[in-house]
N, C-alpha and C positions, 0 to 999 in steps of 0.2 A: 506847810499846809494848814491854816489856821480858819476855823470856820468860826463865824460868830454865834452867839446864843442863839439868834434867830434862824440861824442858817440852819444848825444841828436842829433843832427842833422841828421845821421845816422838813427837814431831810427825815429822821423822825417819824414825822406824820404819814408820810407817804409810804416807808416801810412799812409801818404799823397796819395800816389799809391795806395795803398787799399779802400782805401776812393773815391777816384778816381774812382775807375776802378770795386769795387766790392762789392760796399756798397751794393747794393738790390738782390734782389733775382734772378729779372729778367735779370743784370748784371754779376750775377755766371752763371745761366743759360745759357750764351752765349756762354760761355766759357768750358763749363762742356757736350755739348750736351744734353742738357737739365735736369743736373742733375745728369746725371747718369756715370760722370766721377767722381775720388776722385781725379788724375792729369790733370792741364789743361796743355796742351802743349803750348800754348800762355802764360800764365801767367809765367812758366818757362823760356820762351824763354824772354820775358819781365825781369825777373829779374839776367837772365844771361847779358842780355846786361848791365843791370846796374850794374853788377860787387856783385853780393849781394849774389850768391849761392857757398859755398865753402869762405865766408870770411876768416874761420878760420884756414883755409887750407895751408901748406905752399908755398911760392910763386916758389920756387925751382922746383915744378912738376906743378904751374900752379893757385894756392890759391890768396887767396888776402892777408895772409899772418898777419891778427888782430889775437885776443886773441880769447879766449874760452869766456870773458865777451861779447864782439861783436859780436860773433855766437850767443849768448842766446837773444840778443836783437834782430837779426833776427828771430830766431822761435818766441819770444815772439808777436813782431807784426805782425809778418804776419800768423798767427795764430789768434791773434786777430781782422784783420783784415779778418780771413775767406777766406785766399790764398788757394787755391785748389791745393795745391801742397805738400801732407801726405807726397808723397815716398819720398821727397828729407830728409826728418830724418833719413829714413832707409840706404839711401845710405849714408851720412853723418857717423850713426853709421859704419857700413861697410869699410868706409875710416880708418876712426879710427885705424881697424885690421890693414889695409893694411899698414898705415903712421906707426904703431910701429913695426910691423914682416916679411913685404912684399920685396920683391926684388926692387929694384927703378924704373924698368920697369913695375912693377903692379902698385906704386906708381903713377906714372905718365899716367898710363893706366887709372886707378880710378878717382884721380881728377882732370884729364882735361877733363872727361865724365861729373864728378859730377858740374864742375864748369861751362860747356855749357850746363847743363838742361838736358843730358842725365846720366840715373837714375840706380842704381845697389841696389843691394837685400843681404840676408844674411838668411843662412837657415841652423836653427839649433833644432827646435820641429822638435816630430814624432810622430804617432799616439799613442805609447806607451812611449816618452819622453816628458815630455814638462816640471817640474818644476824637475821632477827627469833626467836632462839632461844628465847624465852620461850612461843612461840608451837607448842611441839610438843603433840602428840598422843597419844603412846603413851605408855598406862596401865600402868599398877603396881597393880592391886588387892590391897590386902592381906586374906588369909583366913586369920586364926589365926594360926601361926606361919609363914606362906608367904608368895611374891607370886604373883600371876600377872599375864604380861606378856601385850598385845596390841599390836598396829599395826604400823608400817615405818617404819624410819630408813633413809638414803640420804646418798652420796657416803663410805660408812665405809670407809675406807683400812686396809687388811691385814686383813678379816673373815674373807678365807679362809684364811688362812696364821696366825692369832691362838688360842692358848689359849685366851684369856676374852673377853668384850667388857666393857667396862665401858658402860653404860647409862644415859644421863640418862632418867628418865620422870614422867610425873605423877602422882602418889599420890594427891592433895588436889586440887579443883578450886573448893573454897567460897573462897576468898581471891583474892587479886588474878596475875594470869599469871606474876610471879616467885616466887609463894608453891609449897607444894605437890609440889615438884620433889624426887626422892629418885635417886642415885645406887645402881646394882646390879653386882653382879661376874657376869659370865653365861657360864658355861662353854660354847663354841660346840657341842658336845657333847649339849647340851639337846634333849631332846625337843620339838618343836614351831618348833625356831630353823629358818628358811632363810635360805642364802648366795646370792644372785645375783649372777654378775660384771655389770659395767659396761663397755662397752665404749669405751675411749679412743682418743688417740691414741698412746697408750703400754701399755706388754705390763700386763696386769691389775695392778688397784692398788687402785682403788675398786668397792664393794659395795650394792647394796639386800640391806638385812639385814629379814626380817619375824617377827615374834612372834605366832605362833597358842597359845594357852594355855599359854605357856611358863612352869613353874612353878622359882621357887628359894626356897630356904630364906630366914627373916628373918638371918642370917647372912651372907647376900649382899650386905646394906646394907653402901655405904663409906661413913664418918661418920654422922652423923643424918638421921633419915627426915625429908624434906619441907623440909629445910636445902639442897638441890644448889648451887640459883643462889650463894647467898653461899660455899658450898665453891670453887665453879668461877672466879667473878671472881679471889678471890687468885690463884689457879696460874698463869692464862695467862702472865703476863711470859714463865715460863719457856718454854710452848709458843711464846711468839714468838722467843724469842733462839735457840731450836733453830733453827725455819724461815733464821735471818738465818743463823748458821752456816754452812748448808747451802748457803746461797744464794751467799755470799761465796768459799764452794770450788768453785762451780758456775761464778763469774764468771772465778775464776781460772786455772780451766782453758782457759774458751772463749780468755779473754787469752793463757795457754800457749798455745794452738795455732794459734791466728790470727797470732800473732808469729811462730811456728815456718815457719810456711806462707809468709809474706810475704819472709821472709830466704831464700828456698828459689824462690820462683815469679819466675820472669824475664819480663818484656816490656817491646816497645823496647831489649832486648838491655843489661836490668839488671835485678835485683833488685826487686819492685815496694816493699822496704820502704824503697828510698832515693826514693821519691814523696812530696811532701810532703803529697801531698791524704792519702794514709793513714797518714803517720807522725802525724801530728796527732790524727786520729782515733784512732789506738790510744795515744796521749799522753795524753789526754783519758779513753778510759777505766781505763787504768791509774790516774790520778789517783784518779776516783772509787770505785775500789773499793778501794783503798790508805786513803783519807779513812772508809769506810765500815766497812772492818774493824779503826783504830784505836777507831773506835765501840762497836764488836760487844765487842770485847775490856776495854774500858771498863767498861760496861753488866757485862759476865758477873764480873769483878772484884765489883762493887758486888751480884751476889748473893753473890760467896762471902763477905762483909763482913755478910749478913745483911737486908739492904738490899729485899729482893725486893717485897716488898707496897708498896712507893715509888716503883716500877721502870713505872708503865702508861703514861708520857709517852713515855720511855727506848726502852720496849721496843715500843710503837706507832711510834716513829719507826724504828728499826731494822729492824724487819718490812717497813714501809712502802718503804724507801729500797733495805734491801738485795736485795730481789724483784725491783724494778724496775732495777735493774743489773743484777743477773745476765739479765733478759731484753733490756735494752738490748746487752748485751755481746754475750749470742749471736748477736744479730739484727745487732748489726753485724759482727761476726766472719763470718756467714755474706755478708754483702752483700759483705765485702771479700774474701772466697774463690771469690766467682763461682760458677760453675756446682758446682765443686766443695766445695760448702758444702751443694749437696744431697746428694753422695753419699754414700751409707754407710760409704762405705770410711775415709772422711775423717774420720767422726763427729761433726760440727759440728750437722747435721740432727738427728741425736740430743741434743745441747745444743740446742739448740731447745725441743725439743717439751719438752725435762723443765722448762726455764726459763720454759713459760708458765703451768702451772697454780699456783706458790707464792704470787702475788699476790692469788688466787682462794681458795685454803684457808689453815685456820687466822686465819678473819676475813679478808674481802675488803680489800682498801686503800684503800676509798674508808670501811671504819668505823673503817679505822684513823686516816684522816684527821678523822676525828671526835672517836676518842681525844684525840686532837692537839689537837685545837681544845678540845675542851674543857678541857684541862691547861692550855691557856695564858690560860682566860678568857675566852673568848668564847662 
């Protein structure tokens, strides 16, 4: 894996910003209302001014015009730097769907928002439709030149801070369960739309979203009515790679921190980094991370080469393995740090909390294994 000079400088710039502005728990608390916000308006504004948000999105709609490799660099380094901008990745995932299927006005609106640090959300899951997404029940009734939405979505990341929600709804129930679904761009200010936070072990990220006779014009349709399933299936590789790059960044930060701690912490008269039991565990973690990181950028380069639609297997492999490496690294680091791994002052407990959800969202890792198995002929 070889980065160009410009790519290395970009990575260094993002890393330097995070090291300067977000290195300590106190610094992060200062921009997240004492650690209660998952997304900092201050940090998003800084990164927008630096031109880092939407770096891979098309220039014609206000993006940076770079490749997906550059986007992965940003996602990796900002996550490694513990930047509180988690909803950016959700907006980026939504933007990819708009860019592939939306109108020029939809594309311009979403990209312009994201580049400026104004966020977007996507609503797929429902109380009875998670891994079996085709079982969704939120309805979009066509009424002349408008749609009327009713039902509930759940586990919707960033809905409470988003300008719009990209909603997957059922327009027609006469065919198979994979038919008759439509994507709609719904402003969060629309009457009848209610967003309610879900309490988790993290600062507020996920939400229930309720639709009660929510009315949007037919111009809100993204792509072709009743063809949303096919549209969504063609965009999943990007979402998986977004999660993969962030997971590598999180794993690298946990590794950085446990290496620093092991070099400073002394027991039995010498640094604990001198004990083989820890040295070998850390060496294993470093090896897993580096191998996965090379794979992530290999797949990212293939996306830039126009092969996105042929990468279902590779992107599923990346998402599954990178999220599990990130979780394992954080848990191992906490164990090696002992009691200090639980202390908020040292930050590792927060890294553990952040590493637990990615194997679940964006398609559970059990589903990723099914995709891999299918694509290798099983």
